[in-house]
VEXTIPA-475924 format. One record per residue (C-alpha): residue in three letters; y, z, x. Coordinates in steps of 0.25 Angstrom, whole numbers, padded with zeros to 4 digits, always signed. Layout:
AlaYZX;...
This chain:
Met+0183+0005-0124;Pro+0175+0007-0112;Val+0160+0005-0109;Val+0154+0018-0112;Ser+0140+0025-0113;Ala+0132+0024-0125;Lys+0132+0039-0129;Arg+0147+0040-0131;Met+0146+0029-0142;Leu+0132+0034-0148;Thr+0137+0049-0149;Asp+0148+0044-0159;Ala+0138+0035-0166;Ala+0128+0046-0168;Thr+0139+0056-0173;His+0146+0046-0183;Gly+0133+0040-0189;Tyr+0133+0025-0183;Ala+0126+0018-0172;Ile+0129+0009-0161;Gly+0122-0004-0158;Ala+0115-0005-0145;Phe+0113-0020-0143;Asn+0104-0025-0133;Val+0109-0038-0126;Thr+0101-0047-0117;Asn+0113-0056-0112;Ile+0128-0057-0111;Ile+0129-0065-0124;Gln+0123-0054-0132;Met+0131-0044-0124;Glu+0144-0051-0128;Ala+0140-0052-0142;Val+0136-0037-0144;Ile+0149-0033-0137;Glu+0158-0042-0145;Ala+0152-0038-0158;Ala+0153-0024-0156;Ala+0168-0025-0151;Ala+0171-0033-0163;Arg+0166-0022-0172;Arg+0171-0011-0163;Ala+0157-0005-0162;Pro+0153+0003-0150;Leu+0142-0004-0143;Ile+0130-0003-0134;Val+0125-0015-0127;Gln+0112-0013-0121;Thr+0102-0021-0113;Ser+0087-0019-0111;Val+0080-0019-0097;Thr+0075-0033-0097;Pro+0088-0041-0099;Thr+0096-0030-0091;Lys+0087-0033-0079;Phe+0088-0048-0081;Leu+0103-0049-0082;Arg+0105-0037-0073;Pro+0111-0024-0077;Glu+0123-0026-0068;Val+0126-0040-0075;Ile+0125-0034-0089;Ala+0133-0022-0086;Ala+0144-0030-0080;Ala+0144-0040-0092;Phe+0144-0028-0102;Arg+0156-0021-0095;Ala+0164-0034-0095;Met+0162-0036-0110;Ala+0163-0021-0114;Glu+0174-0014-0106;Thr+0186-0020-0114;Leu+0179-0019-0128;Pro+0185-0010-0139;Ile+0172-0003-0141;Pro+0163+0006-0132;Ala+0152-0001-0126;Cys+0139+0003-0119;Leu+0129-0004-0110;His+0115+0001-0112;Leu+0102-0001-0105;Asp+0091+0000-0115;His+0076+0004-0113;Cys+0075+0005-0098;Asp+0063+0012-0092;Asp+0068+0011-0078;Val+0076+0022-0073;Glu+0082+0014-0061;Phe+0086+0003-0070;Cys+0093+0012-0079;Lys+0101+0018-0067;Arg+0104+0003-0062;Cys+0110+0000-0076;Ala+0118+0013-0076;Asp+0123+0009-0062;Val+0128-0004-0066;Gly+0136-0001-0079;Tyr+0126+0002-0091;Thr+0132+0014-0099;Asn+0119+0018-0105;Val+0105+0017-0101;Met+0092+0019-0109;Tyr+0080+0025-0100;Asp+0068+0022-0109;Gly+0057+0032-0105;Ser+0051+0032-0119;Lys+0037+0028-0114;Leu+0036+0039-0104;Glu+0031+0053-0106;Phe+0042+0062-0111;Glu+0045+0070-0098;Glu+0045+0057-0090;Asn+0055+0050-0100;Ile+0064+0062-0099;Arg+0064+0062-0084;Leu+0067+0048-0082;Thr+0077+0047-0093;Arg+0084+0059-0087;Glu+0085+0052-0073;Val+0092+0040-0080;Val+0101+0050-0088;Glu+0105+0058-0075;Tyr+0108+0045-0068;Cys+0116+0039-0079;His+0124+0051-0082;Gly+0127+0053-0067;Arg+0133+0039-0067;Gly+0143+0043-0078;Asp+0144+0038-0092;Ile+0130+0032-0093;Thr+0121+0037-0104;Val+0106+0036-0106;Glu+0097+0033-0118;Gly+0083+0039-0118;Glu+0071+0036-0127;Leu+0060+0045-0133;Gly+0048+0038-0140;Thr+0046+0023-0139;Val+0051+0012-0147;Ser+0041+0001-0150;Gly+0044-0014-0149;Val+0049-0024-0139;Glu+0063-0025-0133;Asp+0064-0032-0119;Gln+0056-0023-0110;Val+0053-0013-0120;Arg+0039-0015-0127;Val+0033-0004-0135;Ala+0021-0006-0144;Glu+0022+0001-0158;Thr+0010+0009-0155;Glu+0016+0014-0142;Ala+0029+0018-0149;Glu+0031+0033-0150;Leu+0042+0040-0158;Cys+0051+0050-0152;Asp+0047+0064-0154;Pro+0059+0072-0160;Ala+0055+0085-0154;Arg+0057+0079-0140;Ser+0069+0071-0143;Leu+0079+0082-0139;Glu+0071+0086-0127;Phe+0071+0072-0122;Val+0086+0070-0124;Glu+0090+0084-0117;Arg+0081+0083-0106;Ser+0083+0068-0103;Gly+0098+0069-0105;Val+0099+0056-0112;Asp+0112+0052-0120;Leu+0105+0044-0130;Phe+0091+0045-0137;Ala+0082+0035-0142;Pro+0071+0041-0150;Ala+0059+0032-0155;Ile+0059+0032-0170;Gly+0051+0020-0174;Thr+0061+0009-0171;Ala+0056-0003-0163;His+0062-0013-0153;Gly+0061-0028-0156;Val+0059-0032-0171;Tyr+0052-0023-0180;Thr+0038-0027-0185;Thr+0039-0020-0198;Glu+0050-0021-0209;Asn+0051-0006-0210;Pro+0048+0000-0196;Lys+0045+0015-0196;Ile+0057+0022-0191;Asp+0056+0037-0190;Phe+0069+0041-0196;Asp+0065+0056-0197;Arg+0062+0056-0183;Phe+0075+0050-0179;Glu+0083+0060-0188;Lys+0075+0071-0181;Ile+0078+0066-0167;Gln+0093+0065-0171;Glu+0093+0079-0176;Ile+0086+0085-0164;Val+0094+0077-0153;Asn+0108+0076-0160;Gly+0108+0086-0171;Arg+0118+0095-0165;Gly+0127+0084-0159;Ile+0124+0071-0152;Val+0116+0073-0140;Ala+0109+0059-0138;Pro+0112+0049-0149;Leu+0100+0042-0155;Ile+0096+0028-0152;Val+0088+0018-0160;His+0080+0007-0153;Gly+0075-0005-0161;Gly+0086-0008-0170;Thr+0083-0022-0173;Gly+0076-0024-0186;Leu+0079-0011-0192;Lys+0084-0012-0206;Pro+0098-0008-0209;Glu+0095+0004-0217;Val+0086+0009-0205;Val+0097+0007-0195;Lys+0107+0015-0204;Arg+0097+0026-0206;Leu+0094+0028-0191;Val+0109+0027-0189;Ala+0111+0038-0199;Leu+0101+0047-0192;Gly+0108+0046-0179;Gly+0104+0033-0172;Ala+0117+0030-0164;Lys+0112+0018-0156;Phe+0104+0006-0161;Asn+0098-0003-0151;Val+0098-0018-0156;Ser+0091-0028-0147;Thr+0081-0038-0154;Asp+0092-0041-0165;Leu+0101-0046-0154;Lys+0090-0054-0147;Tyr+0086-0061-0160;Ala+0101-0064-0163;Leu+0103-0070-0149;Ile+0091-0079-0148;Asp+0091-0083-0163;Ala+0105-0088-0161;Ile+0103-0095-0148;Tyr+0090-0102-0154;Glu+0098-0106-0167;Tyr+0110-0112-0159;Ile+0101-0120-0149;Ser+0092-0125-0161;Thr+0104-0130-0169;His+0112-0135-0156;Arg+0100-0141-0148;Asn+0108-0152-0141;Glu+0120-0143-0138;Tyr+0119-0136-0124;Asn+0130-0126-0124;Pro+0126-0112-0121;Gly+0139-0106-0125;Lys+0137-0110-0139;Ile+0123-0103-0139;Asp+0130-0091-0133;Val+0140-0090-0145;Ala+0129-0092-0155;Ala+0121-0081-0149;Lys+0133-0071-0147;Arg+0137-0073-0162;Ala+0123-0070-0167;Val+0122-0057-0158;Ile+0136-0053-0163;Glu+0131-0054-0178;Arg+0119-0045-0175;Val+0128-0035-0168;Asp+0137-0035-0180;Tyr+0125-0032-0189;Trp+0122-0019-0180;Ile+0136-0014-0179;Asp+0137-0014-0195;Leu+0123-0008-0196;Leu+0125+0003-0186;Gly+0139+0006-0191;Cys+0146+0006-0177;Gly+0157-0005-0180;Gly+0171+0001-0178;Arg+0165+0013-0171;Ala+0171+0010-0157;Glu+0183+0018-0157;Gly+0176+0031-0162;Ser+0163+0029-0154;Gly+0166+0040-0144;Ala+0165+0031-0133;Ile+0178+0035-0126;Gln+0174+0048-0119;Pro+0175+0054-0105;Pro+0164+0049-0096;Phe+0150+0054-0098;Gln+0147+0066-0090;
């Protein structure tokens, strides 16, 4: 199946009550692990990179590696730029092969958020099948370059959600509902399920306009994840969980093989650990075996 945009997959997920894992990767080993795990489970896949590792590795390199791995897969796959507040960098990533980008104007005033998000949308749509995610409200926590204190976080106003989606033209919508980046500091984070349900009804109640995105998946209890999926969450971002798996596996391997200097074996251990976590999320989100029916094979985006 071909490399595709995210909206094609997520519309099917939102329609049929499952969600797709959007896995943040920071290096090629993680990317290989995520892709191999999804292919083995025939799960549609979103590979995503945040701005810091994208700039470090260069978007041209990431996009080339992704396409080399993904173009012959038996599953639809998307490459997504996450939480970018730089319009020009969004455009650069679209130019070099990303099939979805997120312009994050959530810290801006409402009108400015719409204006700049719209600029990214128009540019990406003008280049073909490249879709755009936008955010309203701010998600607390730390993830790479994203740092928002809990006191600074602001939940999405349901009354303005449809206006934002329609005026910005976004294909995917990430409303802030109380989830957080990084590791949750409380056992039971205050997720506003009622707000999420209301936003889903307002935006997608008469047909899927912009599938809803959940940021801050790591650390949520399984019952919370399943409830958000049932309420319309179509894409779950998973980042911290994969970082922990990668680093813990490397640390454990080096600690128990201190006199061995074989990077390849370290890579194998790290890859195995990441695959295990991706398998967990595929089971939890219910996207295993959904590749053929994901709606990915469609005419090019217009």
